[in-house]
Structures are given as structure tokens and as C-alpha cells.
C-alpha positions in Angstrom: 223.0 28.8 93.0 225.0 31.8 91.9 227.8 33.4 93.9 225.7 36.4 94.9 222.9 34.1 96.3 225.4 32.1 98.3 226.9 35.3 99.8 223.5 36.6 100.8 222.5 33.3 102.4 225.7 33.2 104.4 225.3 36.8 105.5 221.8 36.1 106.6 222.9 33.3 108.9 221.5 30.5 106.8 220.4 27.4 108.8 220.4 24.3 106.7 217.5 22.7 108.7 214.9 25.0 107.1 214.4 27.0 104.0 215.3 30.6 103.9 213.1 33.3 102.2 214.5 36.7 101.8 214.3 39.8 99.6 217.2 40.0 97.2 218.1 43.5 98.4 215.9 44.9 95.6 212.6 45.9 97.1 209.8 44.2 95.2 212.1 42.4 92.8 212.6 38.7 93.4 212.5 36.6 96.5 215.0 33.7 96.7 213.9 30.6 98.5 216.6 28.0 99.2 217.5 25.1 101.4 221.1 25.2 100.4 220.6 22.5 97.7 217.7 23.7 95.7 216.7 27.3 95.0 213.4 28.7 93.8 212.8 32.3 92.7 209.5 34.0 93.4 208.8 36.9 91.0 205.1 37.3 91.9 204.3 41.0 91.7 204.0 42.8 95.0 204.4 46.5 95.8 207.1 48.8 97.1 205.2 49.3 100.3 206.3 47.0 103.2 204.0 46.9 106.2 204.8 46.1 109.8 203.3 42.7 110.4 203.7 41.6 106.8 206.2 38.9 108.0 203.5 37.6 110.3 201.3 37.0 107.3 204.2 35.3 105.5 205.1 33.0 108.5 201.5 32.1 109.2 200.7 31.2 105.7 204.0 29.3 105.5 202.9 27.2 108.5 199.6 26.3 106.8 201.2 25.6 103.4 203.9 23.5 105.1 201.3 21.4 106.9 199.4 20.8 103.6 202.5 20.0 101.6 203.9 17.6 104.2 200.5 15.9 104.6 200.4 15.5 100.8 203.8 13.9 100.6 203.3 11.7 103.6 200.4 10.0 101.9 202.5 9.3 98.7 205.1 6.7 97.9 208.3 7.7 99.7 210.8 9.8 97.8 214.0 11.0 99.4 213.4 14.5 98.1 209.7 14.6 98.8 209.7 16.2 102.2 212.4 18.6 101.2 210.5 19.6 98.1 207.3 20.0 100.2 208.9 22.6 102.4 210.3 24.5 99.4 207.0 24.5 97.7 205.3 25.6 100.9 207.7 28.5 101.1 207.0 29.4 97.5 203.2 29.3 98.1 203.5 31.5 101.2 205.7 34.0 99.3 203.3 34.2 96.4 200.3 34.6 98.6 201.9 37.4 100.7 203.1 39.2 97.6 199.6 38.9 95.9 197.9 40.2 99.1 200.3 43.1 99.2 199.7 43.9 95.5 195.9 43.8 95.9 195.9 45.9 99.0 198.3 48.4 97.6 196.1 48.8 94.5 193.3 50.0 96.8 195.1 51.9 99.5 198.4 53.0 97.9 201.0 54.3 100.4 198.5 54.1 103.3 198.3 50.2 103.0 198.6 48.4 106.4 198.8 44.7 107.1 195.1 44.5 108.0 194.4 45.6 104.4 196.5 42.7 103.2 194.7 40.3 105.5 191.4 41.4 103.9 192.8 40.3 100.5 193.7 36.7 101.6 190.6 35.1 100.1 190.9 36.9 96.8 194.6 36.3 96.5 194.3 32.6 97.4 191.5 31.9 95.0 193.3 33.7 92.2 196.6 31.9 92.7 195.5 28.4 93.7 
């Protein structure tokens, strides 16, 4: 992890018990997902439009992806990094889904995009990504 990423994590009040997803202070650029040990970058295209409630879509999908990922790892031979990786991968999946929903909705509604427009794109976004 580079010096800039560590500084951002510290300023965001990083809690080592869960991954942290945040925008790298460049709207629409790259999201950094880290648990303090491993770091994943999400560069899935989104848009410059941020909607109120977009975080609800991110956190809700994170919950679902986290359940699926942990369920997958719990049914596999034990690996000390398995559950940690499951949470990181869930965060990446949630980030990608949210960004794709945002991108698809913005293509249709431009600057008038609202979160319900993003929600309408969940099926399309999900099937195109996964």
C-alpha cells in the first residue's frame, strides 16, 4: 500500500475489523478497498453524478455479497486468509455493482439521475458483471 493510501485510510478513521471502501478524492476515478493488509483497486467505470442514497445501494449489496462470499469459504477447506479474502472480494463486488448501476443510469438520465434510477439497473448491471 502506498503512502498516500495509508494517509487516506488513517484520516478516514480506518477500523481494522472491517474493510474500508472510499473514493480516492478523485470523483469517478478509482475506489480503494483495504483491510490494512491487502488492498484492491476498483476502476469499474461509473459517472461523475453522485446520488443521495447511493451508499445505501453499496452497503446493501455489500451485505449480500459478504454473505455469499463467507458462505462459499465456510464450505471449503480452511485457509487462514479465506474469510479475510471473502470480505475483500465482497467489497469489490459491491463496489463494481454500484459503479455499473451508476454508469447505466447516468447513460439514460444524465444529470437528473437519482438512486431509484440506479436501483432499476441492478439486474442489468449484475448480469453483465457476474
